[in-house]
C-alpha positions as CSV (number, residue, x, y, z in Angstrom):
1,M,60.2,107.7,86.8
2,N,63.3,108.9,88.6
3,D,62.3,111.2,91.4
4,G,65.7,111.2,93.1
5,A,64.8,108.6,95.6
6,T,67.3,105.8,96.4
7,D,66.9,102.6,94.5
8,G,67.1,100.5,97.7
9,G,70.7,99.6,96.9
10,G,72.0,102.1,99.4
11,E,73.1,104.6,96.9
12,Q,72.1,108.2,97.2
13,P,71.3,110.5,94.3
14,A,74.0,112.9,93.2
15,P,73.7,116.5,94.6
16,K,71.8,118.8,92.2
17,G,74.0,121.5,90.8
18,P,76.1,124.1,92.6
19,Q,74.8,125.3,96.0
20,P,75.5,128.6,97.5
21,E,79.0,128.3,99.0
22,E,79.8,129.1,102.6
23,K,83.4,129.4,103.7
24,P,84.3,126.6,106.0
25,P,85.4,127.4,109.5
26,R,89.1,127.6,110.6
27,V,89.5,125.1,113.4
28,K,92.1,125.4,116.1
29,P,94.6,122.4,115.8
30,R,94.7,119.9,118.6
31,I,98.4,119.2,117.9
32,I,100.9,121.8,119.1
33,A,103.6,121.5,116.4
34,A,103.5,121.3,112.6
35,P,103.2,117.7,111.3
36,K,106.4,116.3,110.0
37,I,107.1,113.8,107.2
38,R,106.8,110.1,108.2
39,Q,104.7,110.9,111.3
40,L,101.6,108.9,112.0
41,Y,98.4,110.6,113.4
42,W,94.8,109.9,113.7
43,C,92.8,112.0,111.2
44,D,89.1,112.9,111.4
45,F,88.1,112.7,107.8
46,W,85.1,114.6,106.5
47,R,81.6,113.6,107.7
48,D,80.0,114.2,104.3
49,S,82.2,111.7,102.4
50,Q,80.9,109.8,99.5
51,L,82.2,106.3,98.9
52,P,84.9,105.4,97.8
53,E,86.3,108.5,99.6
54,M,88.0,107.9,102.9
55,W,85.8,108.6,105.9
56,K,85.7,108.3,109.7
57,T,88.7,108.7,112.0
58,R,91.7,106.6,110.8
59,P,95.5,106.7,111.0
60,V,97.3,108.6,108.3
61,V,101.0,108.9,107.3
62,V,102.3,112.5,106.6
63,V,104.0,112.5,103.2
64,S,104.4,116.3,102.7
65,Y,107.3,118.2,104.2
66,K,107.8,121.7,105.4
67,N,104.3,121.7,106.8
68,A,102.8,124.5,108.9
69,L,100.4,124.2,111.8
70,H,97.8,126.2,109.9
71,G,98.6,125.2,106.3
72,P,97.7,122.2,104.1
73,C,99.2,118.8,104.8
74,L,99.4,115.8,102.4
75,V,98.7,112.4,104.0
76,V,98.2,108.8,102.9
77,P,95.4,107.2,104.9
78,T,95.6,103.7,106.4
79,S,93.0,101.0,106.6
80,T,92.7,97.9,108.8
81,E,90.6,96.3,105.9
82,P,92.9,93.9,104.1
83,Q,93.9,95.4,100.7
84,D,95.1,92.3,98.9
85,D,93.3,93.3,95.7
86,N,94.8,96.8,95.7
87,R,98.2,96.9,94.2
88,W,98.7,100.5,95.4
89,A,98.3,99.5,99.0
90,Y,101.2,98.6,101.3
91,K,101.0,96.5,104.5
92,L,102.9,98.4,107.2
93,S,105.6,96.3,108.9
94,S,104.4,97.5,112.4
95,S,100.8,97.5,113.7
96,V,99.0,100.8,114.2
97,D,97.4,101.0,117.6
98,G,97.6,97.2,117.8
99,Q,96.1,96.4,114.4
100,A,97.6,95.3,111.1
101,S,97.2,98.3,108.7
102,W,97.7,99.0,105.0
103,A,98.8,102.4,103.6
104,V,96.3,103.1,100.8
105,C,98.7,105.0,98.5
106,N,96.1,105.7,95.7
107,Q,94.0,107.9,98.1
108,P,96.3,110.7,99.1
109,S,94.5,113.6,100.8
110,T,95.2,117.2,101.5
111,I,93.9,118.0,105.0
112,A,94.0,120.7,107.6
113,P,96.3,119.9,110.6
114,S,93.3,120.6,112.8
115,R,92.0,117.2,111.7
116,L,95.0,115.5,113.3
117,S,95.4,114.1,116.8
118,Q,98.1,112.0,118.5
119,V,98.1,108.2,118.7
120,R,97.7,107.4,122.4
121,G,99.5,110.6,123.4
122,K,102.4,109.9,121.1
123,I,103.4,110.7,117.5
124,P,104.9,107.5,116.0
125,L,107.1,107.5,112.9
126,V,106.8,104.9,110.2
127,S,110.0,103.2,109.5
128,E,112.2,104.5,106.6
129,A,111.7,101.3,104.7
130,D,107.9,101.5,105.0
131,F,107.9,105.2,104.1
132,N,110.0,104.6,101.0
133,E,107.6,101.9,99.9
134,I,104.6,104.2,100.5
135,L,106.3,106.9,98.4
136,A,107.2,104.4,95.7
137,R,103.6,103.3,95.3
138,L,102.2,106.8,95.5
139,M,104.7,108.0,92.8
140,A,103.9,104.9,90.6
141,W,100.2,105.6,90.9
142,L,100.6,109.3,89.8
143,P,100.9,110.0,86.1
144,K,104.3,110.6,84.6
145,P,105.2,114.0,83.0
146,F,104.4,114.4,79.4
147,D,107.2,114.9,76.9
148,L,106.3,118.2,75.4
149,E,109.1,118.0,72.9
150,K,107.4,115.2,70.9
């Protein structure tokens, strides 16, 4: 009988159906300027994540442009966990906060800039070469447009 309890393997049961929705809060950003393309920030990902979603506080690379301080921002998260088995991940040429890091290009996320904070009081830029490789892998991971003429 399945009563919704975990099976001992660490997995939780799926939530049951739609719950009454409450509008999330608008949080004041910790940064003072809109995030810019190629910038690297710490990002506080959601606390109610479900694996394999990104979770905890981790560095991210801003990939969207023309961002606003109070609008959505598209980022690619990084991980210090080696990503040798993930063809969509790219090892950055510079360390992030002293650690080797991989941009996980198959997990782009739209976040609020209020989730962002500076890296040791600074806002580093990833190199153009690293950024181009991140974009190339992100674009390769996304589907291609359909040819509607066929």
